[in-house]
Structures are given as C-alpha cells and as structure tokens.
All heavy atoms as TSV, in Angstrom:
chain	resi	resn	atom	element	x	y	z
A	1	MET	N	N	118.369	91.747	104.055
A	1	MET	CA	C	117.836	91.371	102.768
A	1	MET	C	C	116.337	91.684	102.737
A	1	MET	O	O	115.610	91.341	103.666
A	1	MET	CB	C	118.091	89.886	102.528
A	1	MET	CG	C	117.599	89.390	101.207
A	1	MET	SD	S	118.248	87.751	100.862
A	1	MET	CE	C	118.967	88.081	99.299
A	2	PRO	N	N	115.875	92.340	101.674
A	2	PRO	CA	C	114.460	92.702	101.599
A	2	PRO	C	C	113.564	91.486	101.381
A	2	PRO	O	O	113.991	90.455	100.867
A	2	PRO	CB	C	114.398	93.654	100.409
A	2	PRO	CG	C	115.590	93.342	99.594
A	2	PRO	CD	C	116.636	92.837	100.538
A	3	ASP	N	N	112.307	91.639	101.742
A	3	ASP	CA	C	111.320	90.586	101.519
A	3	ASP	C	C	110.918	90.486	100.046
A	3	ASP	O	O	110.519	89.425	99.579
A	3	ASP	CB	C	110.064	90.851	102.349
A	3	ASP	CG	C	110.345	90.789	103.838
A	3	ASP	OD1	O	111.071	89.885	104.268
A	3	ASP	OD2	O	109.826	91.659	104.567
A	4	LEU	N	N	110.995	91.607	99.326
A	4	LEU	CA	C	110.567	91.645	97.928
A	4	LEU	C	C	111.547	92.465	97.108
A	4	LEU	O	O	111.932	93.562	97.515
A	4	LEU	CB	C	109.173	92.281	97.813
A	4	LEU	CG	C	108.633	92.509	96.397
A	4	LEU	CD1	C	108.343	91.175	95.713
A	4	LEU	CD2	C	107.396	93.395	96.438
A	5	SER	N	N	111.945	91.931	95.961
A	5	SER	CA	C	112.772	92.667	95.002
A	5	SER	C	C	111.989	92.807	93.711
A	5	SER	O	O	111.470	91.824	93.182
A	5	SER	CB	C	114.080	91.912	94.715
A	5	SER	OG	O	114.869	91.824	95.869
A	6	ILE	N	N	111.918	94.029	93.219
A	6	ILE	CA	C	111.264	94.302	91.947
A	6	ILE	C	C	112.343	94.773	90.978
A	6	ILE	O	O	113.067	95.731	91.274
A	6	ILE	CB	C	110.164	95.373	92.086
A	6	ILE	CG1	C	109.072	94.866	93.014
A	6	ILE	CG2	C	109.605	95.754	90.719
A	6	ILE	CD1	C	108.019	95.892	93.345
A	7	ILE	N	N	112.452	94.105	89.852
A	7	ILE	CA	C	113.456	94.438	88.851
A	7	ILE	C	C	112.758	95.060	87.654
A	7	ILE	O	O	111.844	94.464	87.083
A	7	ILE	CB	C	114.256	93.189	88.439
A	7	ILE	CG1	C	114.925	92.575	89.672
A	7	ILE	CG2	C	115.273	93.542	87.358
A	7	ILE	CD1	C	115.521	91.219	89.449
A	8	ILE	N	N	113.198	96.268	87.297
A	8	ILE	CA	C	112.617	96.977	86.163
A	8	ILE	C	C	113.696	97.143	85.108
A	8	ILE	O	O	114.610	97.967	85.265
A	8	ILE	CB	C	112.070	98.352	86.590
A	8	ILE	CG1	C	111.002	98.184	87.677
A	8	ILE	CG2	C	111.527	99.112	85.375
A	8	ILE	CD1	C	110.512	99.483	88.272
A	9	PRO	N	N	113.627	96.345	84.026
A	9	PRO	CA	C	114.584	96.545	82.932
A	9	PRO	C	C	114.207	97.807	82.164
A	9	PRO	O	O	113.022	98.096	81.978
A	9	PRO	CB	C	114.422	95.286	82.081
A	9	PRO	CG	C	113.049	94.795	82.379
A	9	PRO	CD	C	112.712	95.250	83.772
A	10	ALA	N	N	115.208	98.575	81.736
A	10	ALA	CA	C	114.905	99.836	81.068
A	10	ALA	C	C	115.885	100.112	79.936
A	10	ALA	O	O	117.094	99.950	80.089
A	10	ALA	CB	C	114.956	100.974	82.081
A	11	TYR	N	N	115.329	100.548	78.819
A	11	TYR	CA	C	116.120	101.027	77.696
A	11	TYR	C	C	115.352	102.185	77.065
A	11	TYR	O	O	114.250	101.987	76.544
A	11	TYR	CB	C	116.371	99.921	76.665
A	11	TYR	CG	C	117.144	100.422	75.470
A	11	TYR	CD1	C	118.513	100.663	75.564
A	11	TYR	CD2	C	116.506	100.688	74.280
A	11	TYR	CE1	C	119.222	101.136	74.483
A	11	TYR	CE2	C	117.204	101.165	73.187
A	11	TYR	CZ	C	118.567	101.396	73.298
A	11	TYR	OH	O	119.258	101.878	72.223
A	12	ASN	N	N	115.911	103.364	77.156
A	12	ASN	CA	C	115.272	104.578	76.634
A	12	ASN	C	C	113.837	104.729	77.149
A	12	ASN	O	O	112.899	104.914	76.384
A	12	ASN	CB	C	115.302	104.597	75.104
A	12	ASN	CG	C	116.704	104.763	74.565
A	12	ASN	OD1	O	117.591	105.270	75.246
A	12	ASN	ND2	N	116.916	104.334	73.354
A	13	GLU	N	N	113.694	104.667	78.466
A	13	GLU	CA	C	112.379	104.729	79.107
A	13	GLU	C	C	112.170	106.012	79.909
A	13	GLU	O	O	111.322	106.052	80.799
A	13	GLU	CB	C	112.191	103.521	80.027
A	13	GLU	CG	C	112.147	102.201	79.317
A	13	GLU	CD	C	110.913	102.030	78.446
A	13	GLU	OE1	O	109.894	102.711	78.692
A	13	GLU	OE2	O	110.982	101.236	77.505
A	14	ALA	N	N	112.911	107.060	79.598
A	14	ALA	CA	C	112.815	108.295	80.375
A	14	ALA	C	C	111.391	108.838	80.417
A	14	ALA	O	O	110.960	109.367	81.445
A	14	ALA	CB	C	113.763	109.348	79.820
A	15	GLN	N	N	110.646	108.706	79.345
A	15	GLN	CA	C	109.283	109.239	79.290
A	15	GLN	C	C	108.310	108.481	80.196
A	15	GLN	O	O	107.353	109.060	80.694
A	15	GLN	CB	C	108.754	109.204	77.848
A	15	GLN	CG	C	109.492	110.117	76.915
A	15	GLN	CD	C	109.298	111.587	77.282
A	15	GLN	OE1	O	108.194	112.013	77.615
A	15	GLN	NE2	N	110.373	112.341	77.256
A	16	ARG	N	N	108.535	107.194	80.398
A	16	ARG	CA	C	107.585	106.375	81.163
A	16	ARG	C	C	108.066	105.990	82.550
A	16	ARG	O	O	107.266	105.634	83.406
A	16	ARG	CB	C	107.267	105.092	80.375
A	16	ARG	CG	C	106.611	105.379	79.055
A	16	ARG	CD	C	106.131	104.159	78.350
A	16	ARG	NE	N	107.180	103.166	78.150
A	16	ARG	CZ	C	106.969	101.994	77.578
A	16	ARG	NH1	N	105.771	101.661	77.176
A	16	ARG	NH2	N	107.960	101.153	77.421
A	17	LEU	N	N	109.358	106.029	82.776
A	17	LEU	CA	C	109.917	105.491	84.009
A	17	LEU	C	C	109.467	106.247	85.251
A	17	LEU	O	O	109.212	105.645	86.296
A	17	LEU	CB	C	111.447	105.465	83.933
A	17	LEU	CG	C	112.165	104.783	85.080
A	17	LEU	CD1	C	111.744	103.322	85.207
A	17	LEU	CD2	C	113.672	104.893	84.900
A	18	GLY	N	N	109.339	107.548	85.174
A	18	GLY	CA	C	108.920	108.327	86.340
A	18	GLY	C	C	107.562	107.894	86.849
A	18	GLY	O	O	107.371	107.693	88.054
A	19	HIS	N	N	106.613	107.725	85.954
A	19	HIS	CA	C	105.277	107.269	86.345
A	19	HIS	C	C	105.335	105.860	86.925
A	19	HIS	O	O	104.688	105.566	87.940
A	19	HIS	CB	C	104.330	107.306	85.142
A	19	HIS	CG	C	102.970	106.763	85.447
A	19	HIS	ND1	N	102.065	107.452	86.223
A	19	HIS	CD2	C	102.387	105.598	85.119
A	19	HIS	CE1	C	100.972	106.716	86.348
A	19	HIS	NE2	N	101.145	105.592	85.688
A	20	THR	N	N	106.114	105.001	86.289
A	20	THR	CA	C	106.250	103.621	86.767
A	20	THR	C	C	106.819	103.583	88.175
A	20	THR	O	O	106.303	102.889	89.056
A	20	THR	CB	C	107.140	102.803	85.820
A	20	THR	OG1	O	106.532	102.774	84.528
A	20	THR	CG2	C	107.363	101.391	86.331
A	21	LEU	N	N	107.888	104.338	88.412
A	21	LEU	CA	C	108.505	104.332	89.740
A	21	LEU	C	C	107.603	104.982	90.776
A	21	LEU	O	O	107.513	104.492	91.909
A	21	LEU	CB	C	109.866	105.025	89.692
A	21	LEU	CG	C	110.955	104.255	88.967
A	21	LEU	CD1	C	112.222	105.098	88.861
A	21	LEU	CD2	C	111.256	102.933	89.653
A	22	ALA	N	N	106.922	106.052	90.420
A	22	ALA	CA	C	106.009	106.693	91.375
A	22	ALA	C	C	104.920	105.722	91.797
A	22	ALA	O	O	104.626	105.577	92.999
A	22	ALA	CB	C	105.402	107.951	90.758
A	23	SER	N	N	104.329	105.026	90.844
A	23	SER	CA	C	103.274	104.049	91.155
A	23	SER	C	C	103.818	102.901	91.990
A	23	SER	O	O	103.170	102.444	92.944
A	23	SER	CB	C	102.665	103.495	89.866
A	23	SER	OG	O	102.039	104.502	89.135
A	24	THR	N	N	104.995	102.443	91.641
A	24	THR	CA	C	105.615	101.326	92.362
A	24	THR	C	C	105.885	101.709	93.808
A	24	THR	O	O	105.543	100.963	94.742
A	24	THR	CB	C	106.917	100.891	91.672
A	24	THR	OG1	O	106.620	100.483	90.332
A	24	THR	CG2	C	107.586	99.749	92.411
A	25	PHE	N	N	106.481	102.880	94.021
A	25	PHE	CA	C	106.790	103.298	95.386
A	25	PHE	C	C	105.527	103.637	96.179
A	25	PHE	O	O	105.477	103.396	97.383
A	25	PHE	CB	C	107.780	104.455	95.396
A	25	PHE	CG	C	109.197	104.012	95.146
A	25	PHE	CD1	C	109.881	104.447	94.030
A	25	PHE	CD2	C	109.839	103.154	96.016
A	25	PHE	CE1	C	111.183	104.044	93.785
A	25	PHE	CE2	C	111.137	102.734	95.791
A	25	PHE	CZ	C	111.816	103.183	94.666
A	26	ASP	N	N	104.513	104.176	95.535
A	26	ASP	CA	C	103.249	104.413	96.232
A	26	ASP	C	C	102.694	103.100	96.782
A	26	ASP	O	O	102.232	103.031	97.923
A	26	ASP	CB	C	102.217	105.052	95.311
A	26	ASP	CG	C	102.498	106.513	95.026
A	26	ASP	OD1	O	103.327	107.120	95.746
A	26	ASP	OD2	O	101.889	107.042	94.071
A	27	TYR	N	N	102.738	102.062	95.971
A	27	TYR	CA	C	102.267	100.747	96.409
A	27	TYR	C	C	103.141	100.212	97.543
A	27	TYR	O	O	102.632	99.768	98.579
A	27	TYR	CB	C	102.257	99.766	95.236
A	27	TYR	CG	C	101.922	98.366	95.669
A	27	TYR	CD1	C	100.605	97.986	95.907
A	27	TYR	CD2	C	102.925	97.426	95.872
A	27	TYR	CE1	C	100.292	96.703	96.333
A	27	TYR	CE2	C	102.625	96.143	96.296
A	27	TYR	CZ	C	101.309	95.786	96.526
A	27	TYR	OH	O	101.017	94.520	96.951
A	28	LEU	N	N	104.456	100.235	97.343
A	28	LEU	CA	C	105.363	99.663	98.334
A	28	LEU	C	C	105.299	100.397	99.666
A	28	LEU	O	O	105.428	99.782	100.729
A	28	LEU	CB	C	106.801	99.654	97.803
A	28	LEU	CG	C	107.055	98.715	96.624
A	28	LEU	CD1	C	108.469	98.907	96.099
A	28	LEU	CD2	C	106.812	97.261	97.014
A	29	ASP	N	N	105.097	101.712	99.617
A	29	ASP	CA	C	105.022	102.489	100.859
A	29	ASP	C	C	103.840	102.064	101.728
A	29	ASP	O	O	103.867	102.246	102.944
A	29	ASP	CB	C	104.917	103.982	100.546
A	29	ASP	CG	C	106.219	104.556	100.002
A	29	ASP	OD1	O	107.266	103.883	100.109
A	29	ASP	OD2	O	106.179	105.671	99.458
A	30	ALA	N	N	102.809	101.496	101.125
A	30	ALA	CA	C	101.626	101.077	101.871
A	30	ALA	C	C	101.730	99.648	102.402
A	30	ALA	O	O	100.821	99.181	103.088
A	30	ALA	CB	C	100.389	101.197	100.974
A	31	GLN	N	N	102.830	98.966	102.097
A	31	GLN	CA	C	102.983	97.575	102.521
A	31	GLN	C	C	103.742	97.492	103.840
A	31	GLN	O	O	104.464	98.415	104.212
A	31	GLN	CB	C	103.702	96.770	101.435
A	31	GLN	CG	C	103.067	96.864	100.065
A	31	GLN	CD	C	101.577	96.624	100.080
A	31	GLN	OE1	O	101.093	95.638	100.623
A	31	GLN	NE2	N	100.830	97.541	99.474
A	32	ASN	N	N	103.625	96.359	104.508
A	32	ASN	CA	C	104.302	96.181	105.798
A	32	ASN	C	C	105.485	95.224	105.702
A	32	ASN	O	O	105.803	94.541	106.667
A	32	ASN	CB	C	103.307	95.719	106.867
A	32	ASN	CG	C	102.715	94.363	106.537
A	32	ASN	OD1	O	102.969	93.812	105.470
A	32	ASN	ND2	N	101.942	93.824	107.442
A	33	TYR	N	N	106.118	95.176	104.568
A	33	TYR	CA	C	107.317	94.355	104.389
A	33	TYR	C	C	108.393	95.204	103.714
A	33	TYR	O	O	108.108	96.242	103.128
A	33	TYR	CB	C	107.025	93.086	103.582
A	33	TYR	CG	C	106.241	93.319	102.306
A	33	TYR	CD1	C	106.861	93.787	101.156
A	33	TYR	CD2	C	104.882	93.063	102.258
A	33	TYR	CE1	C	106.140	94.007	99.998
A	33	TYR	CE2	C	104.147	93.270	101.110
A	33	TYR	CZ	C	104.795	93.743	99.977
A	33	TYR	OH	O	104.077	93.961	98.829
A	34	THR	N	N	109.626	94.729	103.834
A	34	THR	CA	C	110.733	95.463	103.226
A	34	THR	C	C	110.823	95.129	101.739
A	34	THR	O	O	110.428	94.045	101.307
A	34	THR	CB	C	112.066	95.120	103.903
A	34	THR	OG1	O	112.324	93.713	103.754
A	34	THR	CG2	C	112.038	95.489	105.388
A	35	SER	N	N	111.343	96.081	100.997
A	35	SER	CA	C	111.410	95.880	99.553
A	35	SER	C	C	112.575	96.659	98.961
A	35	SER	O	O	113.144	97.552	99.600
A	35	SER	CB	C	110.114	96.335	98.895
A	35	SER	OG	O	109.904	97.710	99.157
A	36	GLU	N	N	112.901	96.296	97.741
A	36	GLU	CA	C	113.881	97.039	96.970
A	36	GLU	C	C	113.420	97.072	95.526
A	36	GLU	O	O	112.691	96.185	95.067
A	36	GLU	CB	C	115.277	96.407	97.049
A	36	GLU	CG	C	115.393	95.064	96.368
A	36	GLU	CD	C	116.792	94.482	96.398
A	36	GLU	OE1	O	117.754	95.203	96.723
A	36	GLU	OE2	O	116.927	93.293	96.095
A	37	VAL	N	N	113.810	98.124	94.835
A	37	VAL	CA	C	113.511	98.269	93.421
A	37	VAL	C	C	114.848	98.423	92.711
A	37	VAL	O	O	115.662	99.281	93.074
A	37	VAL	CB	C	112.614	99.496	93.151
A	37	VAL	CG1	C	112.400	99.689	91.658
A	37	VAL	CG2	C	111.280	99.352	93.873
A	38	LEU	N	N	115.065	97.582	91.721
A	38	LEU	CA	C	116.279	97.658	90.926
A	38	LEU	C	C	115.903	98.075	89.512
A	38	LEU	O	O	115.120	97.390	88.853
A	38	LEU	CB	C	116.993	96.302	90.878
A	38	LEU	CG	C	117.544	95.815	92.199
A	38	LEU	CD1	C	116.567	94.857	92.833
A	38	LEU	CD2	C	118.872	95.170	91.978
A	39	VAL	N	N	116.431	99.202	89.074
A	39	VAL	CA	C	116.259	99.631	87.688
A	39	VAL	C	C	117.543	99.241	86.976
A	39	VAL	O	O	118.632	99.669	87.363
A	39	VAL	CB	C	116.016	101.147	87.584
A	39	VAL	CG1	C	115.966	101.577	86.123
A	39	VAL	CG2	C	114.728	101.534	88.291
A	40	VAL	N	N	117.405	98.423	85.946
A	40	VAL	CA	C	118.573	97.950	85.201
A	40	VAL	C	C	118.535	98.602	83.824
A	40	VAL	O	O	117.715	98.263	82.982
A	40	VAL	CB	C	118.580	96.410	85.079
A	40	VAL	CG1	C	119.825	95.944	84.350
A	40	VAL	CG2	C	118.484	95.770	86.456
A	41	ASP	N	N	119.423	99.564	83.632
A	41	ASP	CA	C	119.485	100.303	82.377
A	41	ASP	C	C	120.427	99.587	81.418
A	41	ASP	O	O	121.547	99.233	81.768
A	41	ASP	CB	C	119.989	101.723	82.626
A	41	ASP	CG	C	120.155	102.471	81.332
A	41	ASP	OD1	O	119.129	102.783	80.699
A	41	ASP	OD2	O	121.314	102.719	80.937
A	42	ASP	N	N	119.967	99.399	80.191
A	42	ASP	CA	C	120.744	98.662	79.199
A	42	ASP	C	C	121.294	99.601	78.120
A	42	ASP	O	O	121.006	99.453	76.943
A	42	ASP	CB	C	119.881	97.568	78.564
A	42	ASP	CG	C	120.703	96.553	77.776
A	42	ASP	OD1	O	121.932	96.497	77.969
A	42	ASP	OD2	O	120.111	95.823	76.963
A	43	GLY	N	N	122.049	100.605	78.553
A	43	GLY	CA	C	122.708	101.490	77.609
A	43	GLY	C	C	121.809	102.536	76.982
A	43	GLY	O	O	121.997	102.913	75.822
A	44	SER	N	N	120.856	103.049	77.734
A	44	SER	CA	C	119.918	104.035	77.205
A	44	SER	C	C	120.646	105.260	76.645
A	44	SER	O	O	121.680	105.687	77.161
A	44	SER	CB	C	118.958	104.501	78.301
A	44	SER	OG	O	118.112	103.450	78.691
A	45	GLN	N	N	120.052	105.845	75.610
A	45	GLN	CA	C	120.593	107.048	74.984
A	45	GLN	C	C	119.880	108.310	75.472
A	45	GLN	O	O	120.271	109.409	75.110
A	45	GLN	CB	C	120.459	106.940	73.461
A	45	GLN	CG	C	121.170	105.735	72.864
A	45	GLN	CD	C	122.673	105.773	73.104
A	45	GLN	OE1	O	123.315	106.785	72.856
A	45	GLN	NE2	N	123.218	104.687	73.614
A	46	ASP	N	N	118.823	108.150	76.255
A	46	ASP	CA	C	118.104	109.298	76.799
A	46	ASP	C	C	118.472	109.458	78.273
A	46	ASP	O	O	119.486	108.945	78.718
A	46	ASP	CB	C	116.592	109.141	76.590
A	46	ASP	CG	C	116.000	107.937	77.307
A	46	ASP	OD1	O	116.742	107.235	78.025
A	46	ASP	OD2	O	114.791	107.693	77.159
A	47	ASN	N	N	117.671	110.156	79.045
A	47	ASN	CA	C	118.006	110.383	80.459
A	47	ASN	C	C	117.296	109.414	81.405
A	47	ASN	O	O	116.914	109.779	82.514
A	47	ASN	CB	C	117.755	111.841	80.850
A	47	ASN	CG	C	116.302	112.234	80.757
A	47	ASN	OD1	O	115.504	111.564	80.100
A	47	ASN	ND2	N	115.939	113.320	81.421
A	48	THR	N	N	117.156	108.173	80.990
A	48	THR	CA	C	116.549	107.132	81.820
A	48	THR	C	C	117.238	107.026	83.179
A	48	THR	O	O	116.577	106.959	84.215
A	48	THR	CB	C	116.595	105.767	81.092
A	48	THR	OG1	O	115.801	105.861	79.907
A	48	THR	CG2	C	116.098	104.638	81.963
A	49	VAL	N	N	118.549	107.020	83.185
A	49	VAL	CA	C	119.310	106.857	84.429
A	49	VAL	C	C	119.068	108.036	85.366
A	49	VAL	O	O	118.863	107.848	86.567
A	49	VAL	CB	C	120.810	106.676	84.130
A	49	VAL	CG1	C	121.635	106.695	85.400
A	49	VAL	CG2	C	121.036	105.371	83.373
A	50	GLN	N	N	119.029	109.240	84.832
A	50	GLN	CA	C	118.789	110.413	85.661
A	50	GLN	C	C	117.387	110.379	86.265
A	50	GLN	O	O	117.201	110.744	87.426
A	50	GLN	CB	C	118.978	111.699	84.845
A	50	GLN	CG	C	120.415	111.954	84.445
A	50	GLN	CD	C	120.850	111.196	83.189
A	50	GLN	OE1	O	120.088	110.412	82.621
A	50	GLN	NE2	N	122.072	111.408	82.777
A	51	VAL	N	N	116.408	109.948	85.479
A	51	VAL	CA	C	115.041	109.824	86.006
A	51	VAL	C	C	115.023	108.815	87.153
A	51	VAL	O	O	114.436	109.061	88.206
A	51	VAL	CB	C	114.048	109.416	84.893
A	51	VAL	CG1	C	112.683	109.074	85.477
A	51	VAL	CG2	C	113.929	110.514	83.846
A	52	ALA	N	N	115.672	107.684	86.952
A	52	ALA	CA	C	115.719	106.663	88.008
A	52	ALA	C	C	116.377	107.223	89.270
A	52	ALA	O	O	115.845	107.064	90.379
A	52	ALA	CB	C	116.464	105.432	87.513
A	53	HIS	N	N	117.504	107.896	89.111
A	53	HIS	CA	C	118.211	108.448	90.275
A	53	HIS	C	C	117.382	109.507	91.003
A	53	HIS	O	O	117.556	109.699	92.208
A	53	HIS	CB	C	119.561	109.038	89.871
A	53	HIS	CG	C	120.627	108.013	89.674
A	53	HIS	ND1	N	121.082	107.198	90.690
A	53	HIS	CD2	C	121.329	107.661	88.569
A	53	HIS	CE1	C	122.029	106.391	90.220
A	53	HIS	NE2	N	122.189	106.652	88.935
A	54	SER	N	N	116.476	110.162	90.316
A	54	SER	CA	C	115.666	111.197	90.969
A	54	SER	C	C	114.730	110.607	92.026
A	54	SER	O	O	114.193	111.342	92.849
A	54	SER	CB	C	114.860	111.989	89.930
A	54	SER	OG	O	113.780	111.230	89.416
A	55	PHE	N	N	114.559	109.297	92.040
A	55	PHE	CA	C	113.702	108.633	93.027
A	55	PHE	C	C	114.496	108.082	94.209
A	55	PHE	O	O	113.920	107.465	95.100
A	55	PHE	CB	C	112.897	107.516	92.364
A	55	PHE	CG	C	111.724	108.024	91.593
A	55	PHE	CD1	C	111.885	108.501	90.302
A	55	PHE	CD2	C	110.462	108.067	92.164
A	55	PHE	CE1	C	110.818	108.995	89.587
A	55	PHE	CE2	C	109.384	108.568	91.460
A	55	PHE	CZ	C	109.561	109.037	90.166
A	56	GLU	N	N	115.804	108.302	94.226
A	56	GLU	CA	C	116.605	107.827	95.357
A	56	GLU	C	C	116.150	108.535	96.622
A	56	GLU	O	O	115.761	109.691	96.605
A	56	GLU	CB	C	118.085	108.071	95.104
A	56	GLU	CG	C	118.637	107.154	94.041
A	56	GLU	CD	C	120.089	107.436	93.716
A	56	GLU	OE1	O	120.560	108.569	93.950
A	56	GLU	OE2	O	120.745	106.524	93.201
A	57	GLY	N	N	116.168	107.830	97.703
A	57	GLY	CA	C	115.746	108.395	98.977
A	57	GLY	C	C	114.242	108.348	99.190
A	57	GLY	O	O	113.745	108.865	100.183
A	58	ARG	N	N	113.533	107.730	98.291
A	58	ARG	CA	C	112.081	107.593	98.448
A	58	ARG	C	C	111.803	106.736	99.675
A	58	ARG	O	O	112.517	105.779	99.941
A	58	ARG	CB	C	111.529	106.971	97.169
A	58	ARG	CG	C	110.058	106.787	97.098
A	58	ARG	CD	C	109.320	108.116	96.893
A	58	ARG	NE	N	107.923	107.903	97.164
A	58	ARG	CZ	C	106.990	107.791	96.248
A	58	ARG	NH1	N	107.279	107.922	94.991
A	58	ARG	NH2	N	105.746	107.558	96.601
A	59	ALA	N	N	110.782	107.033	100.408
A	59	ALA	CA	C	110.509	106.499	101.739
A	59	ALA	C	C	110.819	105.020	101.941
A	59	ALA	O	O	111.881	104.662	102.401
A	59	ALA	CB	C	109.068	106.799	102.126
A	60	LYS	N	N	109.906	104.147	101.640
A	60	LYS	CA	C	110.039	102.761	102.082
A	60	LYS	C	C	110.883	101.878	101.162
A	60	LYS	O	O	111.667	101.067	101.625
A	60	LYS	CB	C	108.662	102.144	102.254
A	60	LYS	CG	C	108.732	100.763	102.829
A	60	LYS	CD	C	107.450	100.346	103.447
A	60	LYS	CE	C	107.658	98.979	104.031
A	60	LYS	NZ	N	106.499	98.446	104.610
A	61	GLY	N	N	110.714	102.002	99.886
A	61	GLY	CA	C	111.431	101.129	98.968
A	61	GLY	C	C	112.847	101.599	98.735
A	61	GLY	O	O	113.110	102.775	98.564
A	62	GLN	N	N	113.754	100.674	98.771
A	62	GLN	CA	C	115.146	100.991	98.491
A	62	GLN	C	C	115.357	100.903	96.985
A	62	GLN	O	O	114.947	99.935	96.350
A	62	GLN	CB	C	116.059	100.006	99.219
A	62	GLN	CG	C	117.510	100.214	98.929
A	62	GLN	CD	C	118.387	99.165	99.588
A	62	GLN	OE1	O	117.930	98.366	100.392
A	62	GLN	NE2	N	119.639	99.145	99.223
A	63	LEU	N	N	115.987	101.900	96.406
A	63	LEU	CA	C	116.217	101.932	94.965
A	63	LEU	C	C	117.690	101.727	94.648
A	63	LEU	O	O	118.556	102.365	95.266
A	63	LEU	CB	C	115.765	103.282	94.380
A	63	LEU	CG	C	116.066	103.504	92.902
A	63	LEU	CD1	C	115.276	102.534	92.041
A	63	LEU	CD2	C	115.764	104.936	92.515
A	64	ARG	N	N	117.940	100.851	93.691
A	64	ARG	CA	C	119.292	100.675	93.155
A	64	ARG	C	C	119.195	100.816	91.651
A	64	ARG	O	O	118.295	100.262	91.017
A	64	ARG	CB	C	119.853	99.305	93.531
A	64	ARG	CG	C	120.125	99.199	95.016
A	64	ARG	CD	C	120.611	97.847	95.473
A	64	ARG	NE	N	121.431	97.146	94.531
A	64	ARG	CZ	C	121.669	95.840	94.590
A	64	ARG	NH1	N	121.114	95.119	95.534
A	64	ARG	NH2	N	122.430	95.248	93.711
A	65	VAL	N	N	120.120	101.578	91.082
A	65	VAL	CA	C	120.169	101.768	89.636
A	65	VAL	C	C	121.444	101.117	89.138
A	65	VAL	O	O	122.542	101.469	89.566
A	65	VAL	CB	C	120.144	103.266	89.265
A	65	VAL	CG1	C	120.189	103.440	87.754
A	65	VAL	CG2	C	118.912	103.949	89.858
A	66	LEU	N	N	121.275	100.132	88.262
A	66	LEU	CA	C	122.402	99.409	87.683
A	66	LEU	C	C	122.496	99.772	86.209
A	66	LEU	O	O	121.481	99.826	85.519
A	66	LEU	CB	C	122.215	97.909	87.851
A	66	LEU	CG	C	121.950	97.421	89.273
A	66	LEU	CD1	C	121.600	95.944	89.277
A	66	LEU	CD2	C	123.148	97.685	90.149
A	67	GLN	N	N	123.708	100.022	85.732
A	67	GLN	CA	C	123.894	100.415	84.345
A	67	GLN	C	C	124.757	99.426	83.588
A	67	GLN	O	O	125.840	99.071	84.047
A	67	GLN	CB	C	124.563	101.786	84.261
A	67	GLN	CG	C	123.681	102.914	84.710
A	67	GLN	CD	C	124.406	104.227	84.583
A	67	GLN	OE1	O	124.957	104.702	85.567
A	67	GLN	NE2	N	124.402	104.783	83.382
A	68	ASN	N	N	124.272	99.012	82.446
A	68	ASN	CA	C	125.051	98.239	81.490
A	68	ASN	C	C	125.425	99.232	80.397
A	68	ASN	O	O	124.532	99.754	79.729
A	68	ASN	CB	C	124.217	97.082	80.929
A	68	ASN	CG	C	124.968	96.257	79.924
A	68	ASN	OD1	O	126.188	96.383	79.797
A	68	ASN	ND2	N	124.252	95.420	79.190
A	69	PRO	N	N	126.701	99.480	80.196
A	69	PRO	CA	C	127.098	100.525	79.253
A	69	PRO	C	C	126.666	100.257	77.807
A	69	PRO	O	O	126.719	101.145	76.974
A	69	PRO	CB	C	128.612	100.591	79.369
A	69	PRO	CG	C	129.023	99.379	80.104
A	69	PRO	CD	C	127.823	98.844	80.832
A	70	GLY	N	N	126.218	99.077	77.517
A	70	GLY	CA	C	125.696	98.781	76.184
A	70	GLY	C	C	126.730	98.485	75.237
A	70	GLY	O	O	127.398	98.576	74.467
C-alpha cells in the first residue's frame, strides 16, 4: 500500500491533464515515499483517458486510470 494516494477527477480534461500529470510525477519522483496517482474519468467525450494512459510506467508514482462510463 502506498504512503500517498493522489486522486485526480477528470471530465474532458485532455488539454490540461498531460501538464497536470507531468508536474505531479515530477514532484513525486523527488520524494522518498511510495505513492499512487488515480485518474478518475467521468465519461469524458475527448481523449482524456488516452492522455492518462500515456503516463503509465512513469518512474516512481504508480498510475491507475479508472473509468465511469457516464
């Protein structure tokens, strides 16, 4: 179980999510504790989910993408 969980709710956030996740992972990579980032998509009509998935495998923070079909 990680020491820190960050939950990012998202709906049609494809334009902003990449910057948000990059900044979040940059911060988490510099920390000495375990963490996870959960992006919770609420039925987005854009490519929010694809943007989130593009950050999978990022170094320190574990990413999970959860989808609510809306």
